[in-house]
N, C-alpha and C positions, 0 to 999 in steps of 0.2 A: 403160715410163716416164712418170711425171707430169709436164709442165710446168706451175709452180707460176705464176700472173700475178696473184696479188694484193698488196698493198700491203706494204711495210715500213715501212709509217710507225708509230711506237709510239704509244699512244694519250696516254701527257703532254705530247705535241709539241701534238696539235691537239686535245685533249679534244673535247668536245663540237660544236665545229666540223666536225671532219671527215665527209665524206661515207661514205655505208654503205648504197649500192646494190646488191643481189643480179643476176645476169644469167638471164634465163629459162633454159632446155634448148634451147630451140630454137636462141636466139641463141649458147648456146656451141657447139649442131651446126655453126650455120651457122660461125663463125670459122673453127673447125677445119676446115671442108671448104674452104675457103678459102686455108688455112695450106700444103695437100697438091694445090689445085689453080695454082699460080705455081711455075714455074721457081724453082729454089733460087736465082737470084741478083736474083729480084724479089721476095725475104723476105729486107727490109731491117729495121734498126732501128724505123724509125716503125709497123710493120704491130704489131710485140709490145708498141710502148707503146699502140694503139688502144684500149681498156679498159680503161686502168689504172686507171681513178677510178670503174670501176664493180662492182669486185668486194669481197666483202669485207676491211676492215683486220684483220691476224692480231693484232690484242691490243684486246682490247672494251674500248668507252668505258663501261663499267660498273663497270671495274676500278677499285679501292680504294686509290688508292697513296698511300704518305707523301708532305711535304715532299720530302724527302731521297732517294727511291727513285731509282735510274740509271734512265737511258733503257738500253734493250737496244741492243748493238752491232750484234749481227750476224740475218738473218733466220733463220727456221728451213727445214729442211731441206724440202724438198719431198716427201721419202716421210713426214715426222714422223706430217703427218695426211692421210694418201691417202686413209682408209677414212673421213673427218668428214663429206665434202660433194661432191655432185660435182658442185655448181656453181663451184667455185673452181678443180679442175684439167682442165685437157684433157688426153689420153692420150694419148700419142705411141706407134708402134711401137719398142723399145730398138733391134730391129733393120734400120730405117731407116737409108740413109745420112746423112740430114740430121737424126740425133740432137742429135750432139755439137755441131752449129750450132745447133739451137733450144736447146739447156744454154745456149752461150755467149752466147747474146741473151737469156736471159731477164733480169727486172729484179734476181735475186738476183746475177747475173753483174753489171749495172750497180750495184746495191749495195757491190760489192765495191769496184769500180773508182771510185766517187765517196770512199770511204773513203780509198781512199789521195791523194784530188784534197785532203782537208782535212789531211792530213799535211804534201802539198806545203806549203798554204796557211801553214799552221803555222811552219815553219821557212825562210817566205821575210820578207824585207827587209819591215819594215812601212811600204812607202809602194803609195800607188794604182796605181802601174804596175805593180810586181810584184809585186802583187794581182792584178791585172787579165790579166797575163800566164800566169799558174799557171789561172786561172777560163775564159781564153779558148779552152783544153785540152777544156774541156765541150762547146763545138759553138753553131750558133746555134737548134740547138731545146731550148732550156732550156726543162726544167719546174719547175715549184715546189716538187716533192716533192724534186727531184735539187737545190735549194739547202738546203733543210731537212734534211738528209743529211748535205752538207758542213758545214752548219755546229753541229749537232748532235756532229759528229764531232769538231770542235774544240777545242782545249785555250788556244793564245794569244789573250788577249782583244784585243791591241793589232790582229792580225792579221783577226781576228772581226770587229771594226768595219769595216773596210776592204772586207771580202767582204760584209757586210749591204749598205753603201755599191754596190757590184757590183751585185746583186743584187735590189735594189729599182731601180734604174735600167734594168735587162733585162727584166723580170717583168712590173711594171706590174700588180701583181695587187690585188685588192679586198682580198684577208687578209693584209694588211702585218703585221698584229699576229703572223703565225705566226713568220715572220720575225726580226722583233723577239724573242719570247719565246724562241727557242732559240739565239738569242746573248746575253741575260741569263743564260741557263743555262752559256754556256762561262766568263761572270763568276764566277756561282756554284760552280762546280767550282775556282776559283782564287782562292775565297773574296778578292773586291775587290768591296765594296758602293760606293764613291764611283764604279768605274767602269759599275756596272749605275744607278746611280739618272743617271748621264750620257747613257746609252742610252735611259731612258726621259725624260729632258725632251726629245732631240732626236724622240724617238717623238709626244709629244705637240705638238711644235713641227710635227710633218710633218703633223698632222691626224689620225693612226692611234690611233682610241679604245682601249685598254688593257681586258683582259679578267681574267677570276677568272683564270687560267694566268700574267698577268703578274704579278699581286699575290703571287700563290704564289710564285713565283719572289724575287722582292724579297723576300720574308719569309725565307724558308728563307737565301738568300744572308746575309742578316744572321746569323741563326741561325748559322749557320754560322761568319761573322766573329766572334763571338761580341760583337754588341750587340744586346741583347736592346730595348734603348730604340729604336732603329732600326728594327728588326722591329716593336713596338707604334706608330710611328709610320706604318708603311706598310699596316699591319691598318686602323688607323682613319682612313686616307684614301681605302678603299674605296668606302663609300660614296657619295662626293662624286663619283666619276666611276660610279656606278651600277650596283658590283659588290658582290654578296651574298657572304660569304664563306661555304665549304662547311665541312661539320665537318671535315674533313682539317685544314684551315686553322682554325682556332678550336683544334682538339687542339694545334698548336703553338704557339698563342700561352698555350696554360697554361704551357708552357717560358718564354716567354717574359716572363709576368707572374710570374712566380715567379722568374726570377731578376734580374730589376729589384725584386723586393722590396715588389711588391704582389701581396702576399698573398690580402687579400680576394678581386681580382678573377680572383686562378688559382685559388683554391678555389670560388670561384663557376662558373665553366666546367668544373671535374672535375665539381660534383655536376651541372650539366648535361649533361657528356657519360657518367655513369652513368646519367644518367635516359634519355637517346635514345639510347645503345647507341654513341657515335663508338669509332673507332679510335682508342686512343693510341699514342703508338712509344713503346719504350725510353727514349730521352733523357728525355723528357716526367716518363713514370715516377719518373726519378732525381732532377728536379728539384722533383715535389712531394714526395717522400721528406726532401728537404733542404727543402720549406717549413714542413712539418710541425716539422721538426726547431726550426728559427727561432722558433718559436712556441710551442714547448715542451711540442708532444701528441707525445710519443713513440708512445704507443698510435697515434695517427691517421696516422704513418708509418709505422710496421709492417702497421696497416690497408691501406696501397696498398700495399703488397709483396706483400700476401694477396691484394688486387685483382685486381694485374698476372697474379698465375698464375689466378685465378678465371677468367680470360677468355681464359688458353692464350696467354698473352705471356710468354714466358722470358725470365726476370733473365741480362741480361749480366755478365759480371765487373763494372765500371765498377757496377752496382747493387748486388752482393753486397758489396761494398767500402763503397757507400754506408751499407748497411742494417748491415753491421758496426759501421761508425763512431759510428752514430745509438745502436744498441743500448747500447755503449760507452761514451756520454755519458748515456746514460737508468739505466746503473749496472746495467745488467744482465744480467751475463758470461753467464749458464746460456741465453739466448737467443741470446748471440753462438754459443756453443758447438754451439747446436743450428743454428742458420742456416749455420755455416760446415762442421759434416757434409754437410748438404742441399748446399751448394755441389760439395764435391769428390766427393757421389753423382752429381750430375749430369756430369761431367767437366769444370767448370769447373777448369784451374787457376791457383792464386795466385800474385800477383805481390807487386812491396814493398807498395804501398799495403795486403793486402790482410793481410800479417806484420804493418804497422804499425798497423792497425787493432785485431789482435786482442791486441797486445802494451801496447797503450795500454788497451784493456777489462779484458786479465787482469788487468796490473799495479797499477792504477788500485782495481780490486775484490778486491787480494790473492788471486786467483786463482793461488797463486807455481808448483804444480804445471805448469799450462796455459799459463804463460808463461815458464817457466824450456823447455818442452819445446818452444813454438812457437822458443824462440831459441837453442837448437840445430840446428831445422829450417833456421833463417834461414842460421845459421854453416855448416853443411853444404853447401847451396848457392849457398855463397859470396856471398852478400852481403853487404852495407855498412849499418849502423844510425846512424844522424842521431845529434846528442848528448841531443836532446830522449828519444829510445826507450831510449838507454843509462842516461838519468838516471832515468828511470821505472821500469827492472828495480831498480836502485842502490834508489832510494827502495823500493821495495817490500820488498826484501832486508831494508833499514833496519829498517822497522816491525816486518818476519816476525821476525826475528833471525838471518837468513840469511848468518853472518860468511863462512863461506866461499865459498857461491856469491858475494857480491859484491866479493869479493876475486879470482876468475877473470874475472869480468865487465870489472871495474876495468884488470886487465891486458890481457884484448882490447882494451880499448878503447884503451889506452894503443897497441897495436900497429896499432891503425886508423888508415889513412890521410884517412880521410871523418870521423872525429869525435876533437874534443881536450876534452878535460876541462873543464869550467869551474868556478864557484866552486859549482853546487849540486851537482855533481858530488863532489866534495871534503866537502862537506857531507854528502852522506848516507854515506860512508865514516868520516867522524869521527863522525857518530849512531850509526852500527852500533858502534863500538870505546867510544864512550862510556857506551854501555848497558850494554854489560859491565864497565863501569871499568877498560878495559885503556889506563891512564894514558900508557906509552910509545910504542903504537901511535895514539891520539890525535895526540900533540906530534907524532911523526911524520909524521904526513900533512898537519898544520897547517905544518909545518913546509915539505913539500911543496909546499903549497897557495901560501904566499907566496915562494916561489922559482920557482914558476910566472906570479908577476905579479898574483895576484889578493889584494885586500883582505878580510878576515875580515867576515862579515857577522853582523846579530842572531842567524840561525841557528843558525850556526857555534861562535858564542861562548857560546850556548845549551846547544849540546849540549858545550861545554869545562866549562864552570859542571856540568853534571850530573855530566860524567864526575871532575870533585875532588870535588866532594861523594860520592859514592861511595868514592872514595879517601879521604877524611875529610882532605881537602887543603886547608883552610881560606884557608890563608894565597894559595894561588895563585887560590881564587873571588874574594877580595877583588881579588890583580892583572888577571885577567879583567874584572872590572868596570869597574877602573880605566881600563882598554886600552878598551872600551866607549864608556864617556865621552868619551877622548881623543879617538876617533874621530870623536864627534858623533854616536854613534847616540843613538837616542832610545829606553829601555827602551819593550819593550809589556807586555801582557798577560802574556804568555809567558813571557819575561823574568822577569817578576815571578813569576812561579805556580814557574818552575824554581829562582828564590833561596828562598823559600816551602819548596818540597820538600825541598832542599838542610838547612833548619832539622830535619826529620825523621832527619837522619842524622847532625847535631853535635853533640856533650858539649854540655851546659848552661853551663860556665864560658865557650864560646866564640860563645854564640847572639845576642852583645849586639854584635860584629863584624857578623853578619849583618843584626839589626835595624838596624842604622846605615846601610849598605847600600839596604837596603829603602825606608826614609823617604826616600833619596834619589831614589829610581826612583819611588815612589808614593805620599805619603805617607799616604793613607787604607788603605793595606795595613799600611805601614810603623806607624801607631797602634794596628791591629787585633792584630798581631806584637807591640807592644811590651805591650799590656794581658795579653797571654798569659804571655808572658815572666815581667814585673815583677810580676804578679800584681796589677798596678793596677786600681781600680775592680772595683763588684760583678759581677753575671749582667746583670743588665738595660743597663747600660750599655757593658759587649762585645756583647749581641744588636743592640741601636740602632748602634753603631760598624761590627758587622759590616754590618749590614741595609744599611748606605748604602755600604759598600765595594762590595757585591754588584751593588748598583742603577748603580753607577758603570762595571762594567766589562763587556765584550762577552757577549753572552748563550752564545757558542758555549767559553769560561770557566770559566761559573759552575758549574757540578757539578766542577771539576776543582782551583777554589777552594775551594768547600766540603768535598771530600773531605781536601785536604791540609790545611785548617786544623783538621776531626778529628781525622784524624790527630795533628797536633801537638797538639792538646788533649788526646788519650787519653797520648800519650808523656810529656806534662809532667801525667801522672795530674790534668786539670782533667774530670774525668766532666760535671759537671754544665752544665759550659759546653760540651763536647760535643753533650748533648744536647740545648741550646738552637738549638744550631747545627744539630741534625739538623729539630728541631721547625721553623726560621726556614728552610730548605731544603724542607720539604712547604709550607708555605705558600707560597711562591713558586714553588710547582713544580718545582720545579728536581729533588726528588724527585719520583715518582708510582708508584703500585702498589705500595710496599713491603709492604705487607701487603695479603693477600687474603681473601675467606671463602668458601664455598659451603656449602650443606649438609652435606656427605661430608668437606669438607679448609679449616681454614686454614693460608695459607704465610707465612711470611717470604722476602722475594723479595730476594735482597744481589748480583746477579751483577752490577750498574751501580756496586758501590759501592766503596773501596779497602777494606783489611784494617781502618785505625781506625774507621772510618764502618760498617763491618759490625759488629764489636762493638759499636759503640754502638747500631744499630739492633737488635742481639737483648737487649741488656740491656733497651729500650723496651720491646720485642715479649715479653718475661718478664712485666714489669712488668704492660700491658695481657693477659696472661692472668687472673695474680693479680686484677686488677680485674673482670675478665669472672666469674669462680668468686664475688667477693667479691658481684658486683651478681645473682646467679642466673640467670648466663648456661649453657646448655650445651654443651659442648667439644663438636666433631665426631667422628668416629668416628678421623679422621686427621690430625694436625699434621704437617708437613713444612718443611724450610729449604732453600731453594732454592740454592747459593752459585756457580752457573753453570758455562760450560765453556769461556769464551772463552778466544782463542789469548795472553793475558797473563795472567791470573789464574783460570785454572781450577783446573790441579794445586796452585797455593800457596794460593786462598783456601780452598779445600776442604780442605788440609793442615791448616793451621793449624787450622780451625773444630773438623776431626777433634780436634784435642789438645784443644781448650779444652771442648768440650762435654763432653769425659771429666776435666776437670779439673774442671768445676762439676758434675759426677757427673749430669750428663742422661740422661736414657732415649732422646736420639735416637742412631741409627745409620746408619751411610752406607748405601744403597742401592744392592745388585750389579750390579741391571738399569738403572739411571738415575744416570748422570754427574752430581756435583756435588748431590745429593740427598742430606737426611737425615730419616727417618722415625721418628715414634713413634708407636701406638695413644692414644686416647682414656684409657684404666683406669690408662696405665707415667704420662701427663702429669699425670694428676689426682693420683694419688700420688706424685709428686716435688713436685709443688706444695704441695701440702698440708704436706711434708717439709721442703720450702726454709722456708715459710714460720712452719711452727714453731719453727725454728734461727733465725729470723731476730728471733721474739718471743722466745727465752730469750736469745738476745744484746742485744737490748732489756732 
């Protein structure tokens, strides 16, 4: 057998203060001979400790460990490195009758007994007498390393402080800082920073100078306790005690500064870390991803994720959840899918936060199939969604028009014990029914909402007005408007836009009723609607009033207002005003790139327009083509009209345009290989434009 005499001190207990001397072969031989020259009874414990500090430690002082690395609890097996060095081991004949005695008297056996002492001190009453009784069992010949091992294996900070006092009195060591450091680590295990700070104060009062390990332990304790401000405070104290932070400590401070919102400092340290190849832990990478996200730099956040993998650090579940959430906020659902596939491939099992991030990302991006697939997976695992996630799915279904799926989700929600429907839940369902013109279903859901104790908000009332408008129930529209005023709700731009949209579905004889509502809600919009309906004023006055209106509303609804107003112009056969509105929209850059030209193709792009606006744009384009010919311009080989293929207007707009183009006898034909496109050739276009011009001249 091999008798292992090396120290069982871990590196991060004593750091660079630990002695590391080798024993010469002659010394080893001499010591071995002395073992066998004494009778068994003279081989006492002190002989085995004789040269304890003369052997190399089992954990190299050069090891680069994180501030949160745990302390090794057990020494290695004597046989694990039997071939590594003849200096560290003494061979003993396994057949010797004293072999078992040698094993029992080795420091490995001593270490095991010391861990049991640590457990006894942990469970002792937190009084000096009770702790002393337990520690007195260690005997009079107490070694510093005995004290270190006992403290390092403790978990009770109350008795650890008393044990520290006991050892300080007994040992009279010049390296008391080591004992203080391992005591601080007990507080770190328990994440009790205020207790650790008291130990530090006693340490200073006792004239013991702290070292780098002292501050490292305090900083990591603050991090574990969720107190990044205190971690920074201890970090900034280091120079006052003559301690310079190493790369490990500075890497940990990236996390602390990032958590505290001191983003510039965190990112500056991260830049230094990359230049100097510091070792950064997983927690810090996660914080860096969040830091870039707070700054709105989603590319930087993803770059940190890639940097992490590039240096060989494997993302854990927390990091994957963080980057999934970040890419969802960045509205990059395709990257969410890629990261999630990578996560599953690497054997990381998703948890509730994973699914929550996926549902938020897919739901907001309207990746309906992916969102519903994750939803089914969540339900299949018996996990419960909260009301926010349910509402995200319902809002997605409302926007896409997935009525059946929304009803199923709502029924699941009502059966759930973890979630209760709120006003947003009912708002989504009422929107779904309203979009389809299902008045009775919308009203039934509205009544259920009231019975549940929720007052209708402006979104619910907007949806109801849309529903009544589709059903041409104008009196109910008026009642809903009055209800809004009675509730003290101020009509916003979207609500007024909805009233304007209803006008496009209302018979002319009832338009005056709606104009009156609009005038109460928004006088400027009411004035424009009145000019349209009652044909008051000329085109110039109408354009001026409309320009004032557009400049007074929020930018996110300007295109919707222009579309609806042009639709109303077309429905009322006010083509001249429709053209003026389109021109105004182009001037204000509400509409962009409707017409485009290249040497090979001229195009009309209608995919962002309502039907009335698209028909008006077609009328203007055809007129512009005729003017181009009159001015001697050459038409390109190909002309095209793009109606788009979005989720709302693809088939509808394309279908209406196909019929309208046939009605005008145009040469444009729908492309079989490009959805939403209509093409014609230069020759066919010239022939048609010349025939059209001739017809107009004859009519004149």
